[in-house]
N, C-alpha and C positions, 0 to 999 in steps of 0.2 A: 715352227714353235707356236704353241697355243698358250692362251692365258693361264690355263691350269698349270702349265710348266712353271710359270713365274710364281704362282701361288705355292707350288711345291718347294721351289727354291727358297722363297721367303720363309717358309715354315722351317726348313732345315737350318737356315742361317739364324733364325730367331731362337730355335731350341738348342742349336749347337750339337745336335745328335740326330742321326737318321732314325733311331729307334723312337725317341721322344716325338720327333716330327711326325712319324708314321702314326703314332698313337693320337696325336692332336688332329691329324687329318682323317682318322678312322679308316686306315688302310694298312696293309701289310708292309713290312720294311723292305723286302726284296724288290717289289715293283717300284717303290719310291726311289731306291738306289738306282734302278735301271733308268728311270725317267731323268734323274740328274745326270747320269752318265751320257744319255742321249743329248741332253742340252749342251754338255761340254763338247761332245763330238761335233754337234752342229755349229757351235760357236768357234771351235778350234782352239779353245783355251781351257785351262783348269779353273774351276770356280772355288774349289775347296782344297786345302792342304790336309791330307789324311795321314794321321799317325795313329799308333796304337793307344795313345793317351788323350788325343784331342782332335777336334775337327775345327779348322780355322779357315776363314775366307782368304782367298788370294787377293792381290791388288785388283785384278779384273773382277773378282767376285764382289768386292766392296763397292766397286763402281756400279756393277749391275744391280746390287741391292738398293743403293741410293736412288738410282734412276727408275728402277721398277716400282719402288714405293710411290714415287710421284705419279707414275702411270696408273697404278691400281687405285691410289687415293682419288685421282680424278675420275676414274671409271666408277668408283663407289658413289661419288657425288652425282654423276650422271644418272646412275641407276636409282639412287634415292630420289632425285628430282623427278624421274619418270614415274616412280611409284606415287609420289606426292601429287603430281598432276593428274594421274589416272584416278586415284582415290577421290580427289576433290573435284574431278571433272573440269579441271582448269586448262586453259590453253596457254601454250608457250609462245612468246613473241620474241624473236632474237634480233638484236641490233649489233651490227658490226661497225666499228668506227676507227678512224685514223687518230693516233694520239694527239696531234696538234689541234684537233677540234675541241678537245676538252678545255681549252683556254677561252672558248667562246660560249655560245648558248647551249651547247650539247649537255653539260651537266644538269642544267635546269630542265631541259627536255626529258632527260632520263628520270629525274626526280618526279616530274609531273606524270609521266607515263606509268611509273611504278605504282602510283596511287590512283590511277584513272579508272581501273576496273578490277574488282576483287576476283574476277574469274580469269584474269590474264596475268601470267607471270612473265615479267620482262627479264630476258637474259642478255648479257653483254659479252662481246668478244672484240678484243683489240686486233685489228687487221688492216693492212693497206688495201687500196682500192681494188687491185686485181684479184686478190683472194676473196674480197667481198663478192665480186661477181660470181665466182665459182661457188661460194657458199650460198648465195641466193638461188642459183639454179639447182643446187643439191638440196635445198630446203633447210639448210642448217641455220640460216638467218632469214629474216623477213624484211629488214631495212638496213641498207648500208649508207654510211655517211663518210664520204671521201673527198678528195681534192682534185682528181683528174677525170676527164671525160673519156670513157672507153666505149666504143661501139659494140653492142651485142644485141642481136634481134630479139632476144628473150627478156631483155632488161629495159625498163623505163628509167629515165634520169630526169631530175629536176634540180636546177640551180637555185639554192636557197638564198645565197648572198655572195657577194664578191668582196674579198678582203685585201687591203693593201699589203704588199710585202715590204719588209724592212731589212736592213743590213744589221747583223749582230756582230759586234767587234769587241775586242778586249777593252777593258775600262781605260787603260792607259795608252791605247792606240791613238795616233794622231787624228784619226777620223772620229774618235769618240766625242769630241767637242763640237763637231760640225752639225749644222741644222739639217743638212741633206748631203747626199753623195751621188755623183753621176755614175752611170753604168761604166763609162770609160775608166774612171778612177777605181771603182770597186773591182773591176776585172784585173787590175794590176796586183791584187793581193792574193796570197795563197788561199785556196778555197776548201772549205770543209763540206763535203757532199753527203746528204742523207735523204731518205734511207738508201742503203747500199743495195738492198734486194728485198723482195723480188721486184723485177722491173717488168713493165714500165711503172713509174710511180712519181711522187712529187719531185724527186731529183731530176727526172727527165723534163718535167714542166719547167723547172728553173733553168736547166741547161738550154732548153729551147728558147727561153726568153733572152738569155745572153747571146745565143747565136743570131736571133732576129735583130739584135742590136749591133751585130758585127763582131762579137767577141767569143772566145772560148776560154773560160776560166781555167786556171792551172790548179787541178785538184790535188791538194797536198795529203788529204786523208779522207777516208769514207767511214761513215758510222751508220749503224742500223737504227738507232733511236735518236729522236730529237734532243732529248736531254743530254745524251752523250755528245752530240755535236756541239751543244751549247757549252758543255763542260770543257771540250777541247778548245773552243773559242776563248774561254776564260784562261786556259793554260797558255794561250799565245800561239797556238799552232796555225791559226788562220782566221778567216772570217766566214760567215755563212749568211744565208737568206732565210728569213722566217716570216710567218704570218704575223701581222701587227698584234694580234691578241696574245701572242707569246710573251709580250711585255709584262703580262700579269704574273709571270714567274717572279718578277722583282728581284732578280739576281743583282747583287751589288758589284760583281766583278765583270759584268757585261753591259755594254751600252747598245742601244738600238737607234739606228740612224735612218731617216726617211730616204728612200731611193728616188732620185729625181727622174722618174720615167713612168708615164701613165700605164704602160703595158705591164709593169711589174705588179701584178695582182694575182690572187689565188681564189678560185671559186670554192664554195662549200656545196657539195652535191649530194642529193638524196637519190639512192638507187633502190629499185624494187622490181619484183617480177611483174611483167605486163599483164599476166592473167590473174593477179591477186586482187580480188574484189573484197577483201576483208574490211569490215567497218572499223576495226581497230587500227589497221594500216592507214585508212583514210583519216582517222582522228590524229594519228601520229604525224602524218604529213602536214595536216592543217596546223597543228601545234608547232611543228618545226618551222614552218613558213612564218608564223606569227612571231615566234621568239627570235628568229633570224633578223627580222625587221627592227628589233629592239623595242 
């Protein structure tokens, strides 16, 4: 299936008629009908209910329409950005970041970099550390900001800071009023693990810390997003471990308790291609190091 097939399908769904869609697409109606038939055969489902009086989307068709619009809208944004950069002779600088870093210095880093050079457009992509390395090598991003150290001969890594980890517990939990909690005590609680995938990620870092302390937490639920995990903590499903900066969320239904273990920390790591000698990258790394120090 090619992109044009999705465009054809969207036109028929929008017009509610093969004839009107063909006119809008400046093509004959029979070839358009054949293209839609081929799509249905390839997918193994009917996309339209055809009657003598109306043409309606099936349930599968409605799903495809909704999802394909998201895809083509994103593609349109990419193409427009490409044109804009080419016409203005601007350079694109991509930053991949793990969500939890947004509670620390990263928002200020992004703000300053976006205004640092009128000839550079800074793009942002939310992604965990492993996809960051793949995106760096593929050239989709130029700087990754993550939380776990992964070895790759093509990637340089720089630890910007080390952040304490804290236990996030429900507000009315017995631990909520404690000044600190031991790893032994924390390991007795049902644990909410995040992110669930792709692995390895921050979840593996946390599990390794528990194992090093002689414990294997009982995982009650997995979540893909930090905020989802925090929401499940508030709902009383268990406890989790978060970087100290996450306290800035200021949720009234969750308490953060210091973990009484020096090893329970999380680094914030900048990753970039070893062969990248870009002056803007050097500027970004210097600024990141400065902001990380506070």
